[in-house]
C-alpha atoms as a printed R data frame, in Angstrom:
    type eleno elety resid chain resno       x      y       z
1   ATOM     1    CA   MET     A     1  -0.424  0.016  -0.117
2   ATOM     2    CA   TYR     A     2   1.108  3.688  -1.081
3   ATOM     3    CA   SER     A     3   0.644  6.971   0.794
4   ATOM     4    CA   LEU     A     4   0.353 10.004  -1.201
5   ATOM     5    CA   VAL     A     5   2.275 13.200  -0.147
6   ATOM     6    CA   LEU     A     6   0.038 15.716  -2.291
7   ATOM     7    CA   LEU     A     7   1.810 19.127  -2.141
8   ATOM     8    CA   ASN     A     8  -0.330 21.849  -2.074
9   ATOM     9    CA   GLY     A     9   1.036 24.471  -0.768
10  ATOM    10    CA   GLY     A    10   1.689 26.894  -3.523
11  ATOM    11    CA   VAL     A    11   1.097 30.365  -2.876
12  ATOM    12    CA   GLY     A    12   0.669 30.565  -6.920
13  ATOM    13    CA   ALA     A    13   2.726 34.104  -7.234
14  ATOM    14    CA   ARG     A    14   3.261 33.975 -10.640
15  ATOM    15    CA   LEU     A    15  -0.154 33.408 -11.590
16  ATOM    16    CA   ASP     A    16  -1.245 36.619  -9.702
17  ATOM    17    CA   ALA     A    17  -4.529 34.887  -9.329
18  ATOM    18    CA   GLY     A    18  -5.531 36.138  -6.014
19  ATOM    19    CA   ARG     A    19  -5.491 32.772  -4.241
20  ATOM    20    CA   PRO     A    20  -3.172 29.703  -4.163
21  ATOM    21    CA   LYS     A    21  -3.125 28.024  -7.562
22  ATOM    22    CA   GLN     A    22  -4.399 24.856  -6.049
23  ATOM    23    CA   LEU     A    23  -7.878 26.908  -5.885
24  ATOM    24    CA   VAL     A    24  -7.991 28.162  -9.248
25  ATOM    25    CA   THR     A    25 -10.547 26.679 -11.486
26  ATOM    26    CA   VAL     A    26  -9.588 25.284 -14.485
27  ATOM    27    CA   GLY     A    27 -12.228 23.165 -16.892
28  ATOM    28    CA   GLY     A    28 -14.473 24.297 -14.733
29  ATOM    29    CA   LEU     A    29 -12.378 23.000 -11.334
30  ATOM    30    CA   PRO     A    30 -10.260 23.994  -9.069
31  ATOM    31    CA   ILE     A    31  -7.205 23.146  -9.968
32  ATOM    32    CA   LEU     A    32  -6.641 20.636  -6.620
33  ATOM    33    CA   VAL     A    33  -9.131 18.204  -7.498
34  ATOM    34    CA   TYR     A    34  -7.812 16.506 -10.437
35  ATOM    35    CA   SER     A    35  -4.829 15.499  -8.356
36  ATOM    36    CA   LEU     A    36  -7.385 14.095  -6.105
37  ATOM    37    CA   VAL     A    37  -9.842 12.416  -7.978
38  ATOM    38    CA   ALA     A    38  -7.291 10.251  -9.676
39  ATOM    39    CA   ALA     A    39  -5.476  9.556  -6.650
40  ATOM    40    CA   ASP     A    40  -8.849  8.371  -5.098
41  ATOM    41    CA   ALA     A    41  -9.322  6.060  -7.790
42  ATOM    42    CA   VAL     A    42  -6.506  4.177  -7.347
43  ATOM    43    CA   GLN     A    43  -6.896  1.064  -4.655
44  ATOM    44    CA   GLU     A    44  -3.140  0.868  -4.041
45  ATOM    45    CA   ILE     A    45  -3.100  4.419  -2.182
46  ATOM    46    CA   THR     A    46  -5.026  4.202   1.328
47  ATOM    47    CA   GLN     A    47  -3.897  7.816   2.950
48  ATOM    48    CA   ILE     A    48  -3.176 11.155   1.511
49  ATOM    49    CA   VAL     A    49  -1.084 13.016   2.906
50  ATOM    50    CA   LEU     A    50  -2.702 17.251   2.087
51  ATOM    51    CA   ASN     A    51  -0.624 20.035   3.146
52  ATOM    52    CA   TYR     A    52  -2.149 23.627   2.308
53  ATOM    53    CA   PRO     A    53  -0.796 26.942   2.231
54  ATOM    54    CA   PRO     A    54  -1.040 29.029   5.403
55  ATOM    55    CA   GLY     A    55  -4.142 30.252   6.367
56  ATOM    56    CA   TRP     A    56  -6.853 28.121   3.750
57  ATOM    57    CA   ARG     A    57  -7.125 24.603   5.488
58  ATOM    58    CA   ASP     A    58 -10.754 25.405   5.335
59  ATOM    59    CA   GLN     A    59 -10.507 26.040   1.701
60  ATOM    60    CA   VAL     A    60  -8.745 22.813   1.379
61  ATOM    61    CA   GLU     A    61 -10.985 20.646   3.077
62  ATOM    62    CA   GLU     A    62 -14.140 21.912   1.902
63  ATOM    63    CA   ILE     A    63 -12.918 20.574  -1.753
64  ATOM    64    CA   VAL     A    64 -12.243 17.207  -0.048
65  ATOM    65    CA   ARG     A    65 -15.444 16.924   1.211
66  ATOM    66    CA   SER     A    66 -17.512 18.723  -1.779
67  ATOM    67    CA   TYR     A    67 -16.422 16.063  -4.457
68  ATOM    68    CA   ALA     A    68 -16.531 12.808  -1.931
69  ATOM    69    CA   ILE     A    69 -13.301 11.767  -1.620
70  ATOM    70    CA   THR     A    70 -13.299  8.841   0.182
71  ATOM    71    CA   THR     A    71  -9.235  8.123   0.435
72  ATOM    72    CA   PRO     A    72  -8.380  8.954   3.955
73  ATOM    73    CA   VAL     A    73  -6.340 12.175   4.241
74  ATOM    74    CA   VAL     A    74  -4.409 14.117   6.714
75  ATOM    75    CA   TYR     A    75  -4.035 17.870   6.697
76  ATOM    76    CA   LEU     A    76  -0.894 19.936   7.654
77  ATOM    77    CA   GLU     A    77   0.658 23.257   7.202
78  ATOM    78    CA   ALA     A    78   2.973 23.975   3.860
79  ATOM    79    CA   GLY     A    79   6.687 24.646   4.903
80  ATOM    80    CA   PRO     A    80   7.882 27.463   3.341
81  ATOM    81    CA   THR     A    81  10.492 25.858   0.687
82  ATOM    82    CA   ARG     A    82   8.651 22.816  -1.803
83  ATOM    83    CA   HIS     A    83  11.635 21.001   0.513
84  ATOM    84    CA   GLU     A    84  10.550 20.910   3.713
85  ATOM    85    CA   SER     A    85   6.756 20.038   2.664
86  ATOM    86    CA   VAL     A    86   7.872 17.234   1.326
87  ATOM    87    CA   ALA     A    87  10.050 16.462   4.518
88  ATOM    88    CA   LEU     A    88   6.753 17.057   6.489
89  ATOM    89    CA   GLY     A    89   4.855 14.640   4.673
90  ATOM    90    CA   LEU     A    90   6.599 11.889   4.951
91  ATOM    91    CA   ALA     A    91   6.575 12.347   8.631
92  ATOM    92    CA   ARG     A    92   2.837 11.733   8.816
93  ATOM    93    CA   CYS     A    93   2.991  8.987   6.301
94  ATOM    94    CA   SER     A    94   2.003  5.423   7.558
95  ATOM    95    CA   ASN     A    95   2.714  3.045   4.574
96  ATOM    96    CA   GLU     A    96   6.022  1.872   3.733
97  ATOM    97    CA   ARG     A    97   5.839  3.471   0.340
98  ATOM    98    CA   VAL     A    98   5.351  6.314  -0.984
99  ATOM    99    CA   ILE     A    99   4.323  8.387  -4.443
100 ATOM   100    CA   ILE     A   100   4.785 12.212  -4.121
101 ATOM   101    CA   HIS     A   101   2.519 14.369  -6.611
102 ATOM   102    CA   GLU     A   102   1.770 17.987  -7.219
103 ATOM   103    CA   SER     A   103  -1.794 19.434  -7.165
104 ATOM   104    CA   ALA     A   104  -0.310 21.741 -10.170
105 ATOM   105    CA   ARG     A   105   0.070 19.008 -12.117
106 ATOM   106    CA   PRO     A   106  -3.899 18.577 -13.047
107 ATOM   107    CA   LEU     A   107  -3.325 16.358 -16.129
108 ATOM   108    CA   VAL     A   108  -2.169 13.777 -14.232
109 ATOM   109    CA   THR     A   109  -4.480 10.264 -14.291
110 ATOM   110    CA   SER     A   110  -5.269  7.277 -12.279
111 ATOM   111    CA   ALA     A   111  -2.628  5.631 -15.043
112 ATOM   112    CA   ASP     A   112   0.351  7.627 -14.208
113 ATOM   113    CA   PHE     A   113  -0.519  6.526 -11.019
114 ATOM   114    CA   HIS     A   114  -0.882  2.705 -12.138
115 ATOM   115    CA   ARG     A   115   2.557  2.885 -13.689
116 ATOM   116    CA   LEU     A   116   4.559  3.974 -11.192
117 ATOM   117    CA   ILE     A   117   2.951  1.092  -8.901
118 ATOM   118    CA   GLU     A   118   3.664 -1.668 -11.236
119 ATOM   119    CA   ASP     A   119   7.088 -1.101 -11.775
120 ATOM   120    CA   PRO     A   120   9.362 -3.881  -9.399
121 ATOM   121    CA   ARG     A   121  11.665 -0.983  -8.777
122 ATOM   122    CA   PRO     A   122  11.236  0.731  -5.242
123 ATOM   123    CA   ASN     A   123  12.354  4.586  -6.813
124 ATOM   124    CA   VAL     A   124  10.422  5.389  -9.985
125 ATOM   125    CA   ALA     A   125   9.985  8.751 -11.414
126 ATOM   126    CA   LEU     A   126   7.856  9.798 -14.731
127 ATOM   127    CA   MET     A   127  10.796 11.788 -17.337
128 ATOM   128    CA   LEU     A   128  10.306 12.991 -20.549
129 ATOM   129    CA   PRO     A   129  13.264 13.813 -22.689
130 ATOM   130    CA   ILE     A   130  14.238 17.197 -23.517
131 ATOM   131    CA   PRO     A   131  13.188 18.125 -27.004
132 ATOM   132    CA   PHE     A   132  15.343 21.347 -27.319
133 ATOM   133    CA   THR     A   133  18.989 22.761 -26.518
134 ATOM   134    CA   VAL     A   134  20.395 23.496 -22.793
135 ATOM   135    CA   ALA     A   135  23.803 24.827 -22.549
136 ATOM   136    CA   PRO     A   136  25.626 25.521 -18.979
137 ATOM   137    CA   VAL     A   137  25.996 29.139 -19.031
138 ATOM   138    CA   ASP     A   138  27.961 31.797 -16.035
139 ATOM   139    CA   PRO     A   139  24.476 33.564 -14.619
140 ATOM   140    CA   GLN     A   140  26.878 36.522 -13.423
141 ATOM   141    CA   THR     A   141  28.878 37.075 -16.628
142 ATOM   142    CA   SER     A   142  26.356 36.070 -19.522
143 ATOM   143    CA   ARG     A   143  28.464 33.967 -20.895
144 ATOM   144    CA   VAL     A   144  28.216 30.092 -21.657
145 ATOM   145    CA   THR     A   145  30.601 27.834 -20.600
146 ATOM   146    CA   GLY     A   146  30.268 24.971 -22.199
147 ATOM   147    CA   SER     A   147  27.812 21.899 -24.395
148 ATOM   148    CA   LEU     A   148  25.498 19.363 -22.683
149 ATOM   149    CA   ASP     A   149  24.478 15.803 -23.903
150 ATOM   150    CA   ARG     A   150  20.390 16.009 -24.189
151 ATOM   151    CA   SER     A   151  19.948 12.616 -24.907
152 ATOM   152    CA   ARG     A   152  21.304 11.631 -21.645
153 ATOM   153    CA   LEU     A   153  19.026 14.516 -19.840
154 ATOM   154    CA   ARG     A   154  15.516 14.003 -18.810
155 ATOM   155    CA   ASN     A   155  12.728 16.447 -17.716
156 ATOM   156    CA   VAL     A   156  11.753 15.280 -14.082
157 ATOM   157    CA   GLN     A   157   7.838 15.099 -13.927
158 ATOM   158    CA   LEU     A   158   5.828 13.540 -10.663
159 ATOM   159    CA   PRO     A   159   4.178 11.878  -9.862
160 ATOM   160    CA   GLN     A   160   7.298  9.968  -8.316
161 ATOM   161    CA   LYS     A   161   7.221  6.656  -6.086
162 ATOM   162    CA   TYR     A   162   9.790  6.012  -3.367
163 ATOM   163    CA   ALA     A   163  10.515  3.091  -0.351
164 ATOM   164    CA   LEU     A   164   9.382  5.515   2.357
165 ATOM   165    CA   ALA     A   165  13.115  4.411   3.768
166 ATOM   166    CA   ASP     A   166  15.240  5.885   1.055
167 ATOM   167    CA   LEU     A   167  13.709  9.182   0.885
168 ATOM   168    CA   ARG     A   168  13.232  9.611   4.554
169 ATOM   169    CA   ALA     A   169  16.979  8.743   4.731
170 ATOM   170    CA   ALA     A   170  17.395 11.121   2.295
171 ATOM   171    CA   HIS     A   171  16.164 14.560   3.517
172 ATOM   172    CA   GLN     A   172  17.860 13.585   6.282
173 ATOM   173    CA   TRP     A   173  21.169 13.547   4.500
174 ATOM   174    CA   ALA     A   174  20.432 16.717   2.699
175 ATOM   175    CA   ALA     A   175  19.577 18.713   6.345
176 ATOM   176    CA   ALA     A   176  22.865 17.563   8.184
177 ATOM   177    CA   ARG     A   177  24.302 18.887   4.560
178 ATOM   178    CA   ASP     A   178  22.161 22.350   4.748
179 ATOM   179    CA   LEU     A   179  20.794 21.586   1.579
180 ATOM   180    CA   VAL     A   180  18.154 22.453  -0.179
181 ATOM   181    CA   TYR     A   181  16.123 20.353  -3.733
182 ATOM   182    CA   THR     A   182  13.707 21.718  -5.688
183 ATOM   183    CA   GLU     A   183  12.281 18.087  -6.533
184 ATOM   184    CA   ASP     A   184  13.099 14.624  -4.754
185 ATOM   185    CA   ALA     A   185  14.417 12.165  -7.760
186 ATOM   186    CA   THR     A   186  18.105 14.401  -8.131
187 ATOM   187    CA   LEU     A   187  18.169 14.478  -3.912
188 ATOM   188    CA   VAL     A   188  17.915 10.360  -3.737
189 ATOM   189    CA   VAL     A   189  20.309  9.676  -5.751
190 ATOM   190    CA   ASP     A   190  22.846 12.522  -4.677
191 ATOM   191    CA   ALA     A   191  21.700 10.745  -1.050
192 ATOM   192    CA   GLY     A   192  23.413  7.638  -2.274
193 ATOM   193    CA   HIS     A   193  20.101  5.850  -3.514
194 ATOM   194    CA   GLU     A   194  18.952  4.296  -7.007
195 ATOM   195    CA   VAL     A   195  15.991  6.387  -8.671
196 ATOM   196    CA   TYR     A   196  14.738  4.953 -12.529
197 ATOM   197    CA   PHE     A   197  12.868  6.157 -14.699
198 ATOM   198    CA   VAL     A   198   9.986  6.026 -16.830
199 ATOM   199    CA   ALA     A   199   8.425  7.642 -20.012
200 ATOM   200    CA   GLY     A   200   5.996 11.086 -18.891
201 ATOM   201    CA   SER     A   201   3.778 12.446 -21.120
202 ATOM   202    CA   ASP     A   202   4.027 15.856 -22.111
203 ATOM   203    CA   ARG     A   203   0.331 15.960 -21.493
204 ATOM   204    CA   ASN     A   204   1.341 16.439 -17.451
205 ATOM   205    CA   LEU     A   205   1.859 19.983 -17.402
206 ATOM   206    CA   LYS     A   206   2.957 21.867 -14.622
207 ATOM   207    CA   VAL     A   207   0.773 25.335 -14.518
208 ATOM   208    CA   THR     A   208   2.488 27.950 -13.353
209 ATOM   209    CA   THR     A   209   1.144 30.528 -15.707
210 ATOM   210    CA   ARG     A   210  -1.733 32.401 -16.627
211 ATOM   211    CA   THR     A   211  -0.744 30.298 -20.249
212 ATOM   212    CA   ASP     A   212  -0.272 27.156 -18.565
213 ATOM   213    CA   VAL     A   213  -4.190 28.005 -17.132
214 ATOM   214    CA   ARG     A   214  -5.280 28.743 -20.841
215 ATOM   215    CA   LEU     A   215  -3.261 25.218 -22.194
216 ATOM   216    CA   ALA     A   216  -4.921 22.735 -19.169
217 ATOM   217    CA   SER     A   217  -8.591 23.926 -19.482
218 ATOM   218    CA   PHE     A   218  -8.032 22.961 -23.345
219 ATOM   219    CA   LEU     A   219  -6.585 19.546 -22.701
220 ATOM   220    CA   LEU     A   220  -9.053 18.658 -19.680
221 ATOM   221    CA   GLN     A   221 -12.257 20.007 -22.094
222 ATOM   222    CA   GLY     A   222 -10.710 17.506 -24.746
223 ATOM   223    CA   GLY     A   223  -8.879 20.329 -26.731
224 ATOM   224    CA   ASP     A   224  -6.354 17.249 -27.759
225 ATOM   225    CA   ASP     A   225  -8.039 14.974 -29.525
226 ATOM   226    CA   GLY     A   226  -5.211 12.227 -28.012
227 ATOM   227    CA   ARG     A   227  -3.505 11.332 -31.797
228 ATOM   228    CA   ASP     A   228  -0.359 11.574 -32.554
229 ATOM   229    CA   GLY     A   229  -0.462 13.470 -34.949
230 ATOM   230    CA   PHE     A   230  -2.245 17.572 -36.294
231 ATOM   231    CA   SER     A   231  -5.207 17.762 -38.791
232 ATOM   232    CA   GLY     A   232  -4.801 20.238 -41.971
């Protein structure tokens, strides 16, 4: 069985919507609803650890009630960083296996969770090839400092799954060194544990800007017919 740590603590500063972005309506529903519903349909997920921005617990609880989420939910206030929010969530997990997701990715499906659960390896993340060229630079001087082989790079997505012991140990390792990470796959690897990837989806976008809201709404309302080609 799995505990899902559903990161939901962002304040949506870049979205500038006057409220946390997870409460913004996309496709007729608050963004948070999509991840909750997808997870609620997965029998192996028996606990949802759901954080919330300071001062917004009542609104988050109301969404869980209104959409009849049956999986038991543990609520906790988000930390000041994503890294700390994950660490706080791990302390509340009751299962020895954990999935990390974020409500800002509303196009997640129950099938995405099942793909991770069915993979026999303990630490697995969804990732995508990078379809554009990236280069290392010196931000202070605006100088390009080299090149990178993009065939050996991946765009890290969520959800991800971990053995709880490995992820907890990785966060303890980072805390001892005063390190803060923006996601957990690289953290776990740097801490000495193996992490693998499976192919993600370009539909699994993260809603950060107003343009992202419009694109997510388009996709959630069936704007993409799911074909690989384009109609002319």
